[in-house]
C-alpha angles and dihedrals in degrees: 000000000000124000116251129233109314090237095056107122111234098182140272135307113260089215106047105005095240117152113258119206134185087264087073095046117127098174132018116197144165122233123228088260091054098254117139118243136181140198112207142173111248111238091213107048101009093236119144107243145171094229118231117238111273096206 
């Protein structure tokens, strides 16, 4: 699996609500059902988050 464009929005931080993009990704993974996932460092508060869907 290859990372997407660094500006791709992955979601929002569950702590502070800041937008999280692929630029902030630490780990890209695929779930058992085949869906993509990501763990990222929030650019606002610095917490490690599983960003919620921004759409």
